[in-house]
C-alpha positions as CSV (number, residue, x, y, z in Angstrom):
1,M,235.2,184.7,58.1
2,P,235.8,183.0,61.5
3,T,232.8,181.5,63.1
4,P,231.6,183.5,66.2
5,S,230.6,181.6,69.2
6,I,228.7,182.4,72.4
7,D,232.1,182.3,74.2
8,A,233.2,185.2,72.1
9,T,230.7,187.4,73.8
10,L,232.8,187.1,76.9
11,S,235.5,189.1,75.1
12,Y,233.0,191.9,74.3
13,K,234.6,194.4,76.7
14,K,238.1,193.3,75.7
15,G,237.8,192.9,71.9
16,G,234.9,195.1,71.1
17,F,231.9,194.6,68.9
18,S,233.8,194.6,65.6
19,R,236.1,191.8,66.7
20,L,233.1,189.8,67.9
21,L,231.6,190.0,64.5
22,G,234.9,189.2,62.8
23,L,235.2,192.7,61.3
24,G,238.5,194.5,60.6
25,D,239.1,197.8,62.3
26,E,239.6,199.4,58.9
27,Q,235.9,198.8,57.8
28,P,233.4,201.7,58.1
29,K,231.1,201.6,61.1
30,G,228.6,204.3,60.4
31,R,225.1,204.7,62.0
32,G,223.0,201.6,61.3
33,Y,226.1,199.5,60.2
34,W,225.3,195.8,60.4
35,G,228.6,194.2,59.6
36,V,229.3,191.7,56.8
37,S,226.6,191.3,54.2
38,S,226.0,188.6,51.7
39,A,226.2,188.9,48.0
40,D,222.6,190.2,47.6
41,G,223.1,192.9,50.2
42,L,221.4,191.1,53.1
43,P,223.2,190.6,56.4
44,S,225.2,187.4,56.4
45,I,224.0,184.4,58.4
46,D,227.0,184.5,60.8
47,T,226.2,188.2,61.5
48,L,222.6,187.4,62.2
49,A,223.6,184.5,64.5
50,C,226.1,186.7,66.4
51,L,223.5,189.4,66.8
52,V,221.1,187.0,68.4
53,A,223.8,185.8,70.9
54,L,224.9,189.4,71.7
55,K,221.4,190.7,72.2
56,T,220.5,187.8,74.5
57,W,223.7,188.5,76.5
58,N,223.0,192.3,76.7
59,A,219.4,191.6,77.8
60,Q,220.6,189.5,80.7
61,I,223.1,192.2,81.8
62,K,220.4,194.9,81.6
63,A,217.9,192.8,83.5
64,K,220.5,192.2,86.3
65,K,221.3,196.0,86.4
66,K,217.6,196.8,86.6
67,I,217.0,194.4,89.5
68,E,219.9,195.8,91.4
69,Q,218.6,199.4,90.9
70,E,215.1,198.3,92.1
71,L,216.5,196.7,95.2
72,S,219.0,199.4,96.1
73,L,216.5,202.2,96.6
74,P,213.0,201.8,97.9
75,W,210.2,203.3,95.8
76,I,209.2,205.7,98.6
77,A,212.7,207.2,98.5
78,R,212.9,207.8,94.8
79,L,212.5,211.2,93.1
80,D,210.2,211.3,90.0
81,H,212.5,213.6,88.0
82,L,215.5,211.2,88.3
83,D,213.3,208.2,87.7
84,H,212.3,209.7,84.4
85,R,216.0,210.1,83.5
86,M,216.7,206.5,84.4
87,W,213.8,205.4,82.1
88,I,215.2,207.4,79.2
89,E,218.7,206.0,79.6
90,E,217.7,202.4,80.3
91,N,215.5,202.2,77.2
92,R,218.3,202.5,74.7
93,V,217.1,199.8,72.3
94,S,218.4,198.7,69.0
95,P,216.2,197.9,65.9
96,L,216.3,194.2,67.1
97,W,214.5,193.1,70.2
98,T,215.2,189.7,71.6
99,G,212.4,187.6,72.8
100,K,212.6,184.1,74.4
101,A,213.3,182.4,71.1
102,S,213.1,185.1,68.4
103,F,214.3,188.5,67.4
104,Y,212.3,191.0,65.4
105,R,211.4,194.7,65.2
106,L,209.2,196.4,67.8
107,K,208.3,199.8,66.3
108,C,207.0,201.1,69.7
109,L,210.5,200.5,71.1
110,Q,212.3,202.3,68.3
111,D,210.0,205.3,67.9
112,E,212.5,208.2,67.6
113,N,209.8,210.7,68.0
114,I,208.7,209.4,71.5
115,M,212.3,209.2,72.7
116,Q,213.2,212.6,71.3
117,L,210.1,214.1,73.0
118,A,211.2,212.6,76.3
119,M,214.7,214.0,75.9
120,E,213.5,217.5,75.0
121,N,211.0,217.4,77.9
122,Y,213.7,216.5,80.4
123,K,216.1,219.2,79.1
124,F,213.3,221.7,79.1
125,R,212.7,221.0,82.8
126,Q,216.4,221.2,83.5
127,L,216.5,224.7,81.9
128,I,213.7,225.9,84.2
129,Y,215.3,224.3,87.3
130,K,218.7,226.0,86.5
131,N,217.1,229.4,86.2
132,E,215.0,228.9,89.4
133,L,218.1,227.7,91.4
134,E,220.1,230.8,90.3
135,E,217.2,233.0,91.5
136,L,217.1,231.2,94.8
137,K,220.8,231.6,95.3
138,R,220.4,235.3,94.7
139,W,217.7,235.5,97.3
140,S,219.8,233.6,99.8
141,K,222.7,235.9,99.3
142,D,220.6,239.1,99.3
143,T,219.0,238.2,102.6
144,G,222.3,237.1,104.1
145,L,221.2,233.5,104.8
146,S,224.0,232.0,102.7
147,D,226.7,234.1,104.5
148,M,225.7,233.4,108.1
149,G,229.2,232.0,109.0
150,F,227.8,229.0,110.8
151,G,225.8,225.8,110.3
152,R,224.8,224.3,106.9
153,E,224.5,226.2,103.7
154,K,221.9,224.0,101.9
155,T,220.4,226.3,99.2
156,T,221.1,223.9,96.4
157,Y,220.1,220.8,98.4
158,C,216.8,222.3,99.4
159,Y,215.9,223.3,95.8
160,F,217.1,220.0,94.4
161,A,214.8,218.0,96.7
162,V,211.8,220.1,95.9
163,A,212.4,220.2,92.1
164,A,213.3,216.5,91.6
165,S,210.4,215.2,93.7
166,S,207.9,216.4,91.1
167,C,208.0,216.6,87.3
168,L,205.5,219.5,86.8
169,A,207.5,222.3,85.4
170,H,204.7,224.8,85.8
171,D,204.7,224.6,89.7
172,S,207.4,227.3,89.9
173,L,205.8,229.3,92.7
174,V,205.2,226.2,94.8
175,R,208.9,225.1,94.4
176,M,210.2,228.5,95.3
177,I,208.0,228.8,98.4
178,V,208.9,225.3,99.7
179,A,212.6,225.7,99.0
180,K,212.8,229.1,100.7
181,S,211.0,227.7,103.8
182,A,213.4,224.8,103.9
183,I,216.4,227.2,103.8
184,L,214.9,229.3,106.6
185,I,214.2,226.3,108.7
186,T,217.7,224.9,108.3
187,V,219.3,228.2,109.2
188,A,217.0,228.7,112.2
189,D,217.6,225.1,113.4
190,D,221.4,225.6,113.2
191,F,221.2,228.9,115.0
192,F,219.2,227.4,117.9
193,D,221.3,224.3,118.1
194,M,224.8,225.6,117.5
195,K,225.3,229.4,117.5
196,G,222.8,231.3,119.5
197,T,223.1,232.0,123.2
198,L,220.0,231.7,125.5
199,D,219.5,235.5,125.5
200,E,219.7,235.6,121.7
201,L,217.3,232.8,121.3
202,Q,214.8,234.4,123.7
203,E,215.1,237.7,121.8
204,L,214.5,236.2,118.4
205,T,211.5,234.2,119.8
206,E,209.9,237.3,121.2
207,A,210.6,239.3,118.0
208,V,208.7,236.7,116.0
209,Q,205.8,236.7,118.5
210,R,205.3,240.5,118.3
211,W,206.4,240.6,114.6
212,D,208.9,243.3,115.2
213,G,212.6,243.0,114.8
214,K,213.6,246.2,116.7
215,G,216.7,245.7,118.9
216,L,217.8,242.4,117.3
217,R,221.5,241.8,116.5
218,D,223.1,239.6,113.9
219,P,222.5,236.8,113.2
220,S,219.0,237.1,114.8
221,K,218.4,240.2,112.8
222,V,219.3,238.6,109.5
223,T,217.1,235.5,110.3
224,F,214.1,237.6,111.2
225,A,214.5,240.0,108.2
226,A,214.6,237.0,105.9
227,L,211.4,235.6,107.5
228,V,209.6,238.9,107.0
229,D,210.7,239.1,103.4
230,F,209.5,235.5,102.8
231,V,206.1,236.1,104.3
232,T,205.7,239.4,102.4
233,D,206.5,237.8,99.1
234,I,203.9,235.0,99.6
235,A,201.2,237.5,100.7
236,T,201.9,239.8,97.8
237,E,201.7,237.0,95.3
238,F,198.4,235.7,96.8
239,L,196.9,239.2,96.8
240,H,197.8,239.5,93.1
241,Q,196.3,236.2,92.1
242,H,193.3,236.0,94.4
243,G,192.6,239.5,95.7
244,S,192.9,238.6,99.4
245,D,195.5,239.7,101.9
246,I,196.7,236.7,103.9
247,T,199.6,238.5,105.7
248,R,197.9,238.1,109.1
249,Y,197.3,234.4,108.7
250,L,200.9,233.8,107.7
251,Q,202.1,235.7,110.8
252,D,199.8,233.7,113.0
253,I,201.4,230.5,111.7
254,E,204.9,231.8,112.4
255,Q,204.0,233.1,115.8
256,G,202.5,229.8,116.9
257,E,204.1,228.1,119.9
258,G,206.5,225.3,119.1
259,K,205.8,221.7,120.1
260,M,208.0,219.6,122.3
261,N,210.1,216.8,120.6
262,L,208.0,213.7,120.6
263,V,210.9,211.5,121.8
264,L,211.5,213.7,124.8
265,L,207.8,214.0,125.5
266,H,207.5,210.2,125.6
267,L,210.6,209.9,127.8
268,K,209.2,212.5,130.2
269,E,206.0,210.6,130.5
270,N,207.9,207.3,131.0
271,P,210.8,208.2,133.4
272,D,211.6,204.6,134.1
273,G,212.4,204.0,130.4
274,D,215.4,204.9,128.4
275,I,216.0,207.0,125.3
276,E,216.1,203.9,122.9
277,D,212.7,202.8,124.0
278,S,211.3,206.3,123.3
279,I,213.0,206.3,119.9
280,G,211.5,202.9,119.0
281,Y,208.1,204.0,120.1
282,V,208.2,207.1,117.9
283,K,209.5,205.1,114.9
284,N,206.4,202.8,115.2
285,I,204.1,205.8,115.1
286,L,205.9,207.2,112.1
287,D,205.6,203.8,110.2
288,E,201.9,203.7,110.9
289,K,201.4,207.3,109.8
290,R,203.4,206.7,106.7
291,K,201.2,203.8,105.7
292,E,198.1,205.9,106.4
293,L,199.3,208.7,104.2
294,L,200.0,206.3,101.3
295,Q,196.5,205.0,101.6
296,H,195.0,208.5,101.4
297,V,197.2,209.4,98.5
298,L,196.7,206.2,96.4
299,M,193.1,205.3,97.3
300,D,190.5,207.9,96.1
301,E,187.7,206.7,98.3
302,L,189.6,207.5,101.5
303,S,190.0,211.2,100.9
304,D,188.3,214.0,99.0
305,L,191.5,216.1,98.9
306,P,192.5,217.3,95.3
307,K,195.1,215.1,93.6
308,P,197.7,217.9,93.4
309,C,197.4,218.3,97.2
310,K,197.8,214.5,97.7
311,H,200.9,214.4,95.4
312,L,202.4,217.4,97.2
313,H,202.2,215.5,100.5
314,L,203.6,212.3,98.9
315,S,206.5,214.3,97.4
316,S,207.3,215.7,100.8
317,M,207.4,212.3,102.3
318,K,209.6,210.9,99.5
319,V,212.0,213.8,100.0
320,F,212.5,213.0,103.7
321,Q,212.9,209.3,102.8
322,M,215.5,210.2,100.2
323,F,217.4,212.3,102.7
324,F,217.2,209.9,105.7
325,D,216.3,206.4,104.5
326,S,219.6,204.7,105.2
327,S,221.9,207.6,106.2
328,N,221.8,211.4,106.8
329,R,222.4,212.5,103.2
330,F,221.2,216.0,104.0
331,D,224.2,216.7,106.1
332,S,226.7,215.2,103.7
333,N,228.5,217.6,101.4
334,T,229.2,215.1,98.6
335,E,226.7,212.3,98.7
336,L,224.0,214.1,96.6
337,L,226.3,215.9,94.1
338,Q,225.9,213.4,91.3
339,D,222.2,213.3,91.7
340,I,222.1,217.1,91.6
341,K,224.1,217.2,88.4
342,K,221.9,214.6,86.8
343,A,218.7,216.4,87.8
344,I,219.7,220.0,86.9
345,Y,222.8,220.2,84.8
346,D,223.7,217.2,82.8
347,P,221.4,216.1,79.9
348,P,220.4,212.4,79.7
349,E,222.9,210.1,78.0
350,Y,220.9,208.7,75.1
351,R,221.7,208.2,71.4
352,I,218.9,207.6,68.9
353,L,220.0,204.6,66.8
354,K,219.4,204.8,63.1
355,P,217.0,202.1,61.8
356,I,218.4,199.4,59.4
357,T,218.1,200.5,55.8
358,P,215.5,198.3,53.9
359,R,217.0,196.1,51.2
360,R,215.7,194.6,48.0
361,C,215.6,190.8,48.3
362,S,217.2,188.6,45.7
363,R,213.9,187.5,44.1
364,G,213.1,191.1,43.1
365,V,210.4,191.6,45.7
366,T,210.5,195.1,47.2
367,T,210.7,195.1,51.0
368,Q,208.3,196.9,53.2
369,K,209.1,200.2,54.9
370,D,210.2,198.4,58.0
371,S,212.3,195.4,57.2
372,T,211.6,192.5,59.5
373,V,213.7,189.5,60.6
374,H,212.0,186.6,62.2
375,A,213.6,183.5,63.7
376,H,212.4,180.3,65.3
377,F,213.8,177.1,66.7
378,N,213.2,173.7,65.3
379,R,213.5,171.4,68.2
380,T,213.4,168.1,66.3
381,F,217.1,167.8,66.8
382,T,217.8,166.2,63.4
383,T,220.3,168.7,62.0
384,Y,223.0,166.8,60.2
385,G,222.2,163.7,62.3
386,S,223.3,165.4,65.5
387,K,221.3,166.4,68.5
388,S,221.4,170.2,68.1
389,P,218.6,172.7,67.2
390,K,218.0,174.2,63.9
391,I,217.4,178.0,63.7
392,F,215.5,179.3,60.7
393,A,215.3,183.0,59.8
394,T,213.0,184.6,57.3
395,I,213.8,188.1,56.0
396,D,210.8,190.0,54.5
397,D,209.2,186.7,53.6
398,C,211.4,186.4,50.5
399,R,214.3,184.3,51.7
400,K,214.6,181.5,54.3
401,L,217.9,181.1,56.0
402,L,219.3,178.3,58.1
403,I,221.5,179.6,60.9
404,P,224.1,176.9,61.8
405,P,224.0,175.8,65.4
406,R,227.4,177.1,66.3
407,F,226.7,178.4,69.8
408,N,224.8,177.2,72.8
409,F,221.4,178.5,74.0
410,C,220.0,178.4,77.4
411,Y,216.3,177.7,77.4
412,I,214.3,179.4,80.2
């Protein structure tokens, strides 16, 4: 069999794993297949040596990819649900784990039960999210909000942001309330900014203040009817669970007077300044408030708020960071499509690797349930009179192998 070298790993993508191990394409490659075995059924020395080189190379590639992922998106802009998916997909380990100068089994990294549980948990949440999203789409269509004919239709975006920012599948009511409110706000914002005339805006504002939609015309009529339906649903659910009617309190919240834009307020108080100065001033305030919120969420001694409440506020901030951290992803029709598919529709890409089948060693000693391969370097540099390291491997304490130094190692 041709001797593999570390240079052969460079042809991994071109030649494939079988060529790297010197295997013919006609040989079987079932689950758990090692490659060429010696006469007593154990993996050949060349196969073991090649596995060490390949695992080291793969570990470096994965480490580089992980660093790039960490640097590309700040923690404060990440969504928990997608982070869990990344953990599942990035922890696809084989039965061999490469250390600095050894390779051996780590049972905690190959526990199929743990990985299967993580997979099933993720797919279970996806099933819940798909059903809730369909229900939300029906609500948007029944109320007419998805067919307004102007502005942004962001039903899926709003639900994705709420669902993916938390991994608690039982918070269905909270997700639906937050998603519906986000849809209503988006439609109302577009109506005030793009569609409505001054008279229509005044009529809608007065209708909300008196909580009576008589005399409204489309689209003001549709917007107000959806708002009433939303408030009624929340009040009915609260009455059912807690026995109290909060309709009046919810109406008071909706009827409250709006606040002036902070940038424009600062510009009004500083007429000699320009808009960029006001924007910078507001950004500094937001940065300070963001740090203050993180302190209250992560440090128990600073706040007596329940942890679920803290996490809800943190999730809300992470959603806004996700949408607007480096660009306006909320207004893009394509930028979030892949994330939405990963969060709600596509299952994680993970394949459970079959453990190596234990073998009986040549001396007749039965191997343990989990076969173990250990290796270490002898740095005396005396092999065959040349200055190259010797690598010894022990398989199940019954056979000691000398792996020829046929490739270069980089000591870190």
